[in-house]
N, C-alpha and C positions, 0 to 999 in steps of 0.2 A: 195577532195584530186585531182589535175592535175596532167595529166601523162608527166613524164620528157621528153618523145620522142615528135616526130612527130607526126602527124595526121594520119600517113602510116599506111596502115592494113595489117597484118602478115598472113591473112586467104584468103581464097576464091580467085576468079578470080578478075584480074582487071577491073575497068568500065573505059567507055573511060573519058578522062578527069580527073579521079582519081587520085590519088598516087601512083608508082610503089609497086606491094607487093613482098612478100616471096616467090610468086608461080611464079612471072613473073621472077626474078631473077633465079630462079629453070631451068627454062624453056629456057632463052636464055644461061646459062651458061652449061646446058645440064645436070643435076645433078639434084639427088632430094632435096627436100625442107630440110630435116635433115641433110644434105651436108651444105646447105645455113646456116643452123641455125648452125652448127659445127664453120663454119668460123666466124659468127657474136659472137659466144661466146669463141672466142680462142683458139677453141680444139687444141690439139697436133696430134692426130690423123688424120691427113689430109697429103695426099700428097704435096708438094710446087706447082706443077702442078695446081692441082685442086684448090687449095687455090687462088694462082693468076688467076684462070678463073673465078669463082667466084666472088674475089674483082674488076676483071674487067667488071663485068657484072653488079656488084652494083655501080661501077664511070657512065658506061655507062647511067643506067636507072636514075640515083639519087635517087635511093631508102634509105631511111634512118632509119635505125629500130626502132621502138617501144620500147624504154627503159622499158616502165613500163610491156606493154605486156612479153619482154622477160625475166623481174623478176620474173614475177608470173609463168613465166613456168618454173623458175629454183628455185620456194620454198621462194623466197624472191624478196625485192623490190630493188632499187638503191637509198635507204634512208638512212640516217643518224638519228634517234632519239634524238631529247633532253629532258628527261624528269626530271621537276624540282618544286619543292613547296619551291622558296626561297625569303623573304622581299625584296632581295637587287638586284635591276632592274639592277645595273652597274657591279656586278657580272655574273648576268646571260647574260646580253649585251657582257662582256669581253669575255666569253666561247663561245659563238657565234660566234665569230670573229674569236677564235683560229680555232675553226671548220671549219668556211667557207674557210679558210687560206689552209687549210690540204684538203680538198676537192674541191681546183678552178683547173681548168684543168682534170676534171673526172667527168664521168657521174653521180655523187653524188651528191644529195640534201640534205637540210637540214629541218626537220619538228619538231618544238616546241610545247612540249604538257606539259602544268600546270596542276599540283593535286593538292588536297587535302590531306596532312598528316593526320590530322584529322578526315577525314571521315571515317566510318567504310566500305564503299566501295571503298576503295584506292586502294588496290590490283586488283577488281573486274576490276575496270574501267583501269587499267594499263594493264591487262592481256586481256580485250578486246581490245583496241588499239592495243597490240602487234600483236594481231589475225588476225587484220583486217585489218594493212597498212602490215605485215607481211615485216618488215623493215630488211635490211641488219645487222644493230646491234643499239644499243642503250646505251648512254652515262647518267648516273644517276649522278645528283647533291646533295651534302648535302645539306638539313639534309636526305633527303629521301635515298642515297646512304648508308646509314649505319644501313639500313635495310636490316639485311641479307636473310628475308624472300622472299623481293623481288628479288634481285640478283637469288635465288634459281628458282623464277618463270622464269624468262628469262633464265635461262641455259637450263630449262623443255620444253619451248617453241622453244628451238634451236634458240635464238637470242642471237647474241654475244652482249656484254653488256662489259664496265668499269662503274668505280665507282671512283670520285672527293672525297678525302677527305682533312681532317687537319693532317691526321694519316692514318697509312698503315690500308689498311680496306680489302685485299684482294690478290691473286696473281698477282705478275707484269702485265703479260697479262692481266687483270681486275682489275689495280687500277693505278690513278695516284693521288699522295699526295703532300704534303706541310710539314714542319717543325714548326707549329705555336706555340708552348711552346718555344722551341728554339730564336725562331725569337723576339717573347714575352716578352724574359729575355733580350734578347738583349737592347730591346728597352727602359724596364726599368731600365735596369742599366745604362742608358743614362742619364736617369733622378737621380738615383742616382749621377752619379759622380760629377753630375753638381750641388748638394748642396741641393736637394729636400727630403726631410723624411716624408712628410705628402704629401702622394701621393693619391688620390682616384683612382677608377674602376670603369667605365660604362662597366657592364658586358652584354654579349651578351645572347641569349634568353635560356630558358630550353631546352632541350633534341636536342641540338646542338650541335655536336662533336668539330667543329670551337669553340663554347664559353668554352666549358670545357679545350680543351687544352689551350687555351689563359689567361683565368684562373690562369692555371696551372703553366705557365710559367712566369706568373705577380707574385705570390705568391714564386713562386721559389727564383727570382731574390732576393724580398723584405726578403725571410728567412735567405739567406747568407748573406747578409748584416746586418741583425739584425737588420730590420727596422719593425717595428710593422705596423701591417695590422687590424685597429679598425673594427668592423661591420659597424659602420658609414659610414665609408667611400667607403664602396661597394653598389653600386644604379643599380636595375635591367633594363635592356636595350630590345631592340628586335629587332634590326640592324636598325629601321628607324630613321629617323631626328626626328622627335618627340618626341620620347623616348629620345633622346639624351636632347635632351630642358628640359624637365622634370626631369630626371636622372643626368645632368648637375647643374639643380636649387636645389634638393634635397641637392648634395653634398656640393655646395657654399654655402647654408643656414645655414650647420655647423660651430660649432664655435670650437677654430679658422676652418677656411674654408682649404683646401687643397691646396699647391701651387704647384701641380702639376695632371692631371688628366691623365691618360691613357682608351680610350676607345676603345671598342673590333672591330670596323668597322668606316670608315670616314665620313658615315653617322651621327650615332652619334657623332663624335667630332665634328662635324659642329653644331649640335644639343650642343652640349658644349660651342663651340665658341659664339654663339648667347645665351647661358643665360649667359652667364660671362657678355657682351656688355649690357643685358639687367639691368645689377648691376655695371653700368659702369665702371668695370673691362677691364686694359688695357694686351693684349694678345700680348709677352708674359712675360710684364713687371712683371702685377700682377698674372698669373696663366701660367703658361705652359699646353699644350695641344699636344698629340701624340693620332693618329688614327692608323686605318689597312687596308688596301687593295691597296692604292694608283691608287683609282680612279680619274678622272678626278676632282672632287669636291673638294680634295685635295690641287690642285695646283691653283682649282679656286678661295676660299676662302681669307680674308685676317686678317692675314697673312697667307700665305701659311704652310699647316699643315705638319709638320714633323711626318711620317706616317712608316708603316711596308710595301713594296711594295709585293704582293700576286702575284706570275707569272701566274694569272689563264689565261690569253690568250695562254701562252705555256704548259700550262696544258691541255686548250681546243683540242689543235693544237695536242697536244701527245697523249690525249685520241682517235682523232677520228684516227689519224694513227695507234693505236694500234687496231683498230675495223679493218682497211683495211688491215691490215697485213698478214693475209691469204692468199693473192694472192700478194705481195709483196716481192721481193730482198732485200729490203732496209733495214739497221741496224734498229733492234729494240730500239723505242725514250725509253727517262729515265721514272723512275718512279716515282721517287722524286724530286721535285723542290722546292730547298730550299730559303726563303724568304729574304729580307734583308732590312736594316733600310733606309730611305730616310729621309736625316736631311732638313729641310726647315726653315721657322721662326717662328714657334710655340713654341720653349723654349730657355728658357733662364736658365743661373746661377741665383741659388737663394742669393738673395740682402738682407743678414742678416744686420738688421739696429744697431744700437750704443747700 
């Protein structure tokens, strides 16, 4: 892991031609090395005159603190960790963008750590990572964020953590969540009011809370409208494009086929669109499709997908702010981020023949 600060040394005497050290600053300012460290760490336990003298010496010498060494001395690094095991690369990228926005213009940097939630050694792997990196804080993405034991590991190691989920997973200080069930119910009602009654579902992978919440919202909307959901109209996916093609093919091979399909993410919805094209079905004339996430793929396919916008970037930004809030006077960021339906061109009124 590369150091975040400059290559300046913070111990020992300076060498001719080398960068100034903390000892040089202490000598020029006429104070102790410990006093210089307090100025660097913004300690309030200093007189204004002393602080100004040290800051002047820092400026004159061109001293740049080594933030990595500074963080280690304080028991942590200036690093925010992002730990995930998620097949949806667009979702991970969106969260990264949110975190980077939150830490812009700060001394913090982001380090990303993929893990294998199916590995028996995952917990040990994460523990070693946290102990080795001494992170300032860590964000846990679903589905591993749903693991209470993992959250306890973070707490035991003294590492700040925030969990992201499709439903509330923890206290507000440790959680950002969305309202997936309600959002999917609204998307399903959008199909129902446009005349669709035979509606298929491409479900998300087993073990994901998001898949459970989205299916629950889908079924709730059908139940309240007294619309049947035969088992044959449910196909399993894994949040990847290829699984959407396979699941979409299975649903479209039913007799009669569904007139609309809700897929639990955009990658799988794009796969359903591909399966429809393989059968010379026109979307939305012959088949209506709705996805979830509103990742770039939703707007880039043709027709553009109607989808549920999951505010993953805003959630990532809020999670990072929660991690940094210990030293900030800013208002606490929200914990719940409602999703909303984005209507594009992949849904049409059901045309009933004579």
